[in-house]
C-alpha positions as CSV (number, residue, x, y, z in Angstrom):
1,M,73.6,-51.3,1.1
2,S,75.5,-49.9,3.9
3,E,74.4,-50.2,7.5
4,K,74.2,-46.1,7.3
5,D,72.3,-46.3,4.2
6,L,69.8,-48.6,6.0
7,K,69.6,-46.6,8.9
8,K,68.6,-43.6,6.7
9,A,66.4,-45.3,4.9
10,N,64.8,-46.9,8.0
11,K,64.5,-43.2,9.5
12,K,63.0,-41.9,6.3
13,I,60.1,-44.8,6.1
14,A,59.4,-43.8,10.1
15,E,59.4,-40.3,9.2
16,L,56.6,-40.8,5.7
17,E,54.5,-43.4,8.3
18,K,54.2,-40.5,10.8
19,K,53.3,-38.3,8.0
20,I,50.6,-40.7,6.7
21,E,49.4,-41.5,10.1
22,T,49.1,-37.7,10.4
23,L,47.4,-37.2,7.2
24,E,44.8,-40.1,8.0
25,K,43.9,-38.3,11.0
26,E,43.3,-35.0,9.1
27,I,41.1,-37.0,6.5
28,E,39.2,-38.5,9.3
29,T,38.9,-35.1,11.0
30,L,37.8,-33.5,7.6
31,G,35.3,-36.6,7.0
32,G,33.6,-35.9,10.3
33,E,33.2,-32.0,9.7
34,K,32.1,-32.5,6.1
35,Q,29.4,-35.2,7.5
36,D,28.5,-32.3,10.1
37,V,28.4,-29.7,7.5
38,F,26.3,-31.9,5.5
39,E,24.0,-32.8,8.3
40,Q,23.5,-29.3,9.0
41,L,22.7,-28.4,5.3
42,Q,20.2,-31.1,5.2
43,R,18.5,-29.4,8.6
44,V,18.5,-26.1,7.1
45,S,17.2,-27.4,3.7
46,A,14.5,-29.2,5.8
47,D,13.6,-26.2,7.7
48,Y,13.2,-24.1,4.4
49,A,11.3,-26.6,2.7
50,N,8.9,-26.4,5.5
51,F,8.8,-22.7,5.6
52,Q,8.1,-22.3,2.0
53,K,5.2,-24.6,2.9
54,R,3.9,-23.0,5.9
55,S,4.4,-19.2,4.6
56,P,1.8,-19.4,2.0
57,K,-0.9,-20.8,4.7
58,Q,0.3,-18.3,7.1
59,I,-0.3,-15.2,4.8
60,A,-3.6,-16.8,3.8
61,D,-4.7,-17.0,7.6
62,S,-3.5,-13.5,8.3
63,V,-5.3,-12.2,5.1
64,A,-8.4,-14.3,6.1
65,Y,-8.2,-12.7,9.9
66,E,-8.1,-9.1,8.5
67,K,-10.8,-9.9,6.2
68,K,-13.3,-11.0,8.9
69,A,-12.0,-8.3,11.4
70,I,-13.1,-5.8,8.5
71,L,-16.6,-7.4,7.7
72,R,-17.3,-7.8,11.6
73,S,-16.8,-4.0,12.1
74,L,-19.3,-3.3,9.2
75,L,-21.9,-5.7,10.1
76,P,-23.3,-3.2,12.7
77,S,-23.8,-0.8,10.0
78,I,-25.7,-3.3,8.2
79,D,-28.0,-3.8,11.4
80,N,-28.3,0.0,11.5
81,F,-29.4,0.1,7.8
82,E,-31.9,-2.5,8.7
83,H,-33.1,-0.8,11.9
84,A,-33.7,2.5,10.0
85,L,-35.7,0.9,7.2
86,S,-37.9,-0.9,9.6
87,H,-38.5,2.0,11.5
88,A,-39.1,4.1,8.4
89,S,-41.8,1.9,6.8
90,S,-43.7,1.8,10.2
91,A,-43.8,5.8,10.8
92,G,-45.8,8.6,9.5
93,D,-44.8,10.5,6.2
94,E,-42.5,13.4,8.3
95,E,-41.8,11.4,11.1
96,T,-40.4,8.5,8.6
97,L,-38.3,11.1,6.5
98,D,-36.7,12.2,9.8
99,N,-36.2,8.7,11.1
100,L,-34.7,7.6,7.5
101,I,-32.3,10.4,7.4
102,K,-31.3,9.7,11.2
103,G,-30.7,6.0,10.2
104,I,-28.6,6.9,7.2
105,Q,-26.5,9.3,9.3
106,L,-26.0,6.7,12.0
107,V,-24.7,4.3,9.5
108,F,-22.4,6.7,7.7
109,D,-20.9,7.5,11.1
110,H,-20.6,4.1,12.3
111,M,-18.9,3.1,8.9
112,L,-16.5,5.9,9.1
113,D,-15.8,4.8,12.4
114,A,-15.2,1.2,11.4
115,L,-12.6,2.4,8.5
116,K,-11.0,4.4,11.2
117,S,-10.3,1.5,13.5
118,H,-8.6,0.2,10.2
119,G,-6.1,2.8,9.8
120,V,-8.5,4.5,7.2
121,K,-9.3,8.2,7.2
122,R,-11.2,10.6,4.8
123,I,-9.0,13.2,3.1
124,E,-10.2,16.7,4.0
125,A,-10.4,18.4,0.9
126,L,-13.0,21.2,1.0
127,G,-11.2,24.8,1.2
128,Q,-7.8,23.0,0.9
129,P,-5.3,23.9,-2.0
130,F,-5.3,21.6,-4.6
131,D,-3.1,18.5,-3.9
132,P,-2.5,16.2,-6.9
133,T,-1.0,13.4,-4.6
134,L,-4.6,13.7,-2.7
135,H,-7.1,15.1,-5.1
136,E,-8.1,14.5,-8.5
137,A,-9.6,17.6,-10.5
138,M,-13.1,16.9,-12.1
139,M,-13.4,20.5,-13.5
140,R,-12.5,24.1,-12.9
141,R,-14.7,26.7,-11.8
142,S,-13.7,30.2,-11.4
143,E,-14.9,32.1,-7.9
144,P,-12.7,35.5,-7.7
145,D,-13.7,35.6,-3.8
146,K,-11.6,32.5,-3.0
147,K,-8.1,31.7,-3.5
148,D,-6.6,30.0,-6.9
149,D,-6.0,26.5,-6.9
150,T,-8.3,26.1,-3.8
151,V,-10.8,23.2,-3.4
152,L,-14.3,24.6,-4.0
153,E,-16.4,21.4,-3.9
154,V,-15.9,17.7,-3.3
155,Y,-17.5,15.6,-5.7
156,Q,-16.5,12.2,-4.1
157,A,-14.6,11.8,-1.0
158,G,-11.1,10.7,-0.9
159,Y,-9.6,7.9,1.9
160,L,-5.8,7.4,3.6
161,M,-4.8,4.5,4.7
162,G,-2.1,5.3,7.0
163,E,0.3,7.8,4.3
164,Q,-0.9,6.0,1.5
165,V,-3.8,6.9,-1.0
166,L,-6.4,4.6,-1.2
167,R,-8.9,6.8,-3.1
168,P,-8.0,10.5,-4.1
169,S,-11.0,13.1,-3.7
170,K,-12.7,14.1,-6.8
171,V,-13.0,17.9,-6.5
172,I,-13.6,21.1,-8.4
173,V,-10.8,23.5,-8.5
174,N,-10.7,27.3,-8.1
175,K,-9.0,28.9,-11.4
176,I,-9.1,32.4,-11.4
177,E,-5.8,33.2,-13.2
178,A,-7.0,30.8,-16.4
179,E,-10.1,33.3,-17.0
180,K,-8.0,36.3,-16.2
181,Q,-5.5,35.3,-18.9
182,A,-8.3,34.6,-21.2
183,E,-10.0,37.9,-20.7
184,E,-6.6,39.9,-21.3
185,T,-5.8,38.1,-24.3
186,P,-6.6,40.1,-27.5
187,T,-8.7,38.2,-29.7
188,D,-7.7,37.8,-33.4
189,E,-10.2,39.8,-35.4
190,A,-9.4,40.7,-38.9
191,E,-8.2,44.4,-39.0
192,T,-10.7,46.8,-41.0
193,T,-9.4,49.8,-42.8
194,N,-10.9,52.7,-44.2
195,T,-9.1,52.8,-47.6
196,E,-11.2,53.2,-50.4
197,P,-10.9,51.2,-53.5
198,E,-8.9,52.4,-56.3
199,E,-10.6,53.5,-59.5
């Protein structure tokens, strides 16, 4: 091997050693980055596992808190019922009836206020146009002096919570058109003829 070839080989070896050194540094850097990513992934995984454990408990606690708030708001209504009943049993006949009616009205108003404080309100249906999203028609009645499809009577009040229907109002609806059509429709009677039987 000539000196020139030896120099070329040494130069190549030096270049390869430099490349190997560079690659080893890159491998070391990538190994460090991989370790960082792995540790981050472990932390995220641990956080997620903790979240999964905490989440149902937080939801249950929140539901329990809301239940307590609703039940607490209804307790005064029970107290008012108790007062009304105790006063009703100790008063005279006419006074008993008046006290009982006042007591029941007080409880009713208080319960509506309690519901309102939780975002629940009554659906105003009487005299309103029938709306199938808010009302459930129990039956039809015809009152010609009222507009067609108007709520004539509320059988059971409905309630909204925000914009959602908790329970639709059960109502009786005015249906004039159905009766008019029935009156205007000819009856299917057999036509009689005055022809005499042939002899």
